[in-house]
N, C-alpha and C positions, 0 to 999 in steps of 0.2 A: 889798345882800343882805338887810338887815333889812326893807326894803320888800317884797322878794319873799316872805320868811317870813310877814309880815303878810298879804299877798295870798293865800298858800296857806291860812292859817288861816281866812280869810274864805271861800275856795273850799270848804273842808271843811264849814264851817257851812252854806253855801248848799246843798250836796248833801244834808245831813242834815235841815236844818230843815223843808223841805216834808213829809218823811215823818213827822217828829215831830208836826207840826201836824195831819196827817191822822189819826194815831193818837189824838191828844187829842180831835179832833172826833168820832171814832168812840165814844170812851168816854162821851160825853154824849148820844148819839143814842138814842132809844127802840129797843129790840131789834126790834120789829115794823116799824120804818121803815128798818132798816138793809138796804142792799143786800148780798146774799150774795156779795160780791166782795172788792175790795181793802180796803174800809173796815172789815173786821173788826178788824184790829190789825196794826200794823207790829211785827215782832219785834225789840225793842231789842237783845237779845242778839247778833243777827246783825251789829250795828254794832261790837262790841267789838274784834274782830280787825283788820278793815280800818282802823278809826279808830286803833288803836294803832300799826299799821305806818305809816300816813300821818303820824301825829304824830311818830313817831321820825324819819322822813325830813325833815320840816320843821324839827324841833329841830336836826337835824344840820347844817343850813345855817349855824347861828350858834354852836352849842356847840363850843368848842375841844376838849373831851374827845372828843366823837363824831367830829369831824373827824380827831383823832389816831387814833381807832379805825379809821376809813376807811383811813388810810395804813398802819397796822399790818397790817390784813387784806390789803391790796394787797401789802405786803412779803412776808408769809408765803406768799401764793399764788404770787408771782413766784419765790420760792425753789424751789418744786417744779414750776414750769412747764416744759414741754418742747415749746413751740411752740403755735400756735393750734389750736383745735378748734372748728370752726364748726357743730357740731350744733345750736346754739341758733337758727340761722337757720331751721331746720326744726322743731325741737321746740316752738317757740312756738305752732305751729298744731295740735299733736298732740291737745290736749284738745278743741278745737272739732271737729276731724275725727272723733274718737272718739264725740262726742256724736251725730253723725249716722250713723256707720258701724257701731257695735256692734249695732244692731238687725238689720243684714244678717247677723249671725252668731248670731242667735237670742236676744240679750239685749234684753229689753223695756224701753224708757225710760218715764219717768213721763208724758210729754206726747206728743201727736201731732206730726207733722212740721211743721205750720203753727205750732203753739205754740213748738216749738223754733226754728224760723226767726225768729220774732218775738223771743224772748228773746235769741238769739245776735246778731241784728242790733242790737237796742236796746243790749245790753251792749257790743258792739264800738263802737257809735257814741258812747256816753257815754265809754268808755275813751279812744278815739282823740281825741275833742274835748278831753278833760281833759289828756291827755299833750301833745298838740300846743300847747295854750294855754300850759301851764307851760314847755315847752321853749323856746317863742319869747318868753317874758318873763324867762327866767333867764340866768345867766352862769356856770354851773358847768362847768368844763373837765373833759373826760374824763381818766381816768388816763393815757392815752397822748398827751394834749395835741393830739388830732386835731380837736377841735371843742369849742365851749363850750355844748353843749346836752345835757350828761350827765344832768341831772336832769329828770324821773325816767327809769327804764329802760322804753322802749316794748316791747321784746321780752318783758321780765318781765311787764308789765301784760297783754299779749296772752296769755301763757301762763297767767296766773292767771285770766283770763276763761274760758279753756277748762277749767281745773281745776274752777272753781266750777260751770260748766255740767255737767260730768261728775258732780259731787257731787250736784247738784240732780236730775239725771235718773236716776241709777243707784244711789243710796245705798240705796233700798228693796230693790233686787236683792241688792246686797252692798256693804258700805262699802269693800271693797277696790278697787272701780272708782274711787271718789273718792280713796282713798289713792294709787292709781297716778297719777291725774291730777295730784294735788298734788306727788307725787314728781318727775314730769316737769317741772312748772312750777318747782319749786325747783332742779332741775338746770339749767333754762334760765337762771335767775338766777345760779347759780354760774358757769356758763360765760361769762356776760357779764362777770363779774369776772375769770375765768381768762384771757379774751381781752383783758384790760386796756381794756375799753370802758366799764365802770361801776364806781362805788364801791358799797360795801355799802348806804349810805343811799339811793342811786338805786334799787337793787333792792327795798329795803323799801318805798319809796314806790310803785313800780310794782306790787308785789304787792297793796298796799292798794287802789290805784285799780282794779286788775283785779277783785278780789273784790267791792268795793263796787259797782262798775258792774253786775256780774252780779246781785247781790242786788237792786238797784233795778229791773233788768229783770224779775225774777221777782215783785217786789212790784207792778209795773205790769201784769203779765199778766192778772189777773182783770178789769181794766177792758175788755179786748178779747176775753176768753176765749170768749164766746158766738159771736163772729164767726169764731173760729178753730177751732170744732168741725168735725170732718170724720168722716164715717162710711165713706167709701170712698177709698182712696188706692192708687196704683200707682207704684212707683218701683224703680229698679235702681241699685245702688251697686256699682261694680267697681274695686277697687284693682289697680294693676298696676306693673310695673317694666320699663323698656326697656333695662336694662343700664347706664344712667347716672343716670336720674332715676326717682323714685317718681311715679306718676301716679294720678289718681282720675277716673273717668268716672261721671257720675250723670245719671239721667233721672227727672224727677218729673212726675206728672200728678195734679192735684187734681180 
């Protein structure tokens, strides 16, 4: 377990170090030679929340106090549990879907469809790779003892990618879009604990990974922004319900 914690601290530093290096390089470059893209400055404040969540999750692997808190939270939730509620299997994708769907209802996002596809794809790729790597090197048993890949919560990580995508795209329209996205993501994390699939520290780690993965995707966007500019786009987005399942039909033409 101690080796896993050390490996995760190393992973966190690997994720953040390249961004810090780029920001430092930017600070010493002459202004007239700077590219008007990514190298302006990485916003360090954006690292605080995801780094804190991930640090909590990592420390909880070894801390007897935080392990005890995990069990206490589990006990309290189980006392009020009235059976499983599997909304988290669907709500994890709500934020990402809304990032592409709200425009169809007249809410204008910050970036065009190609840019949103890029950030969503990169964010989900970073998140999925990180979660998969950690799960396959860890030995944390789920609260229901069904498997030993509890840490971190993949559902929560996916949900918080979507929440941060919504925040980045629609906060200029209204902060309530971002608030709604984060509320759904937090609900997803809660129901992972309610359904006895994850500890609180799993959820915290997953949330941190999801947020950081999305922020990295947006910090990388300026590197390819010129190629993703589009002046004409045609697309149709049609949500539906067949009586048993929610469906989404989309047609895109660039």
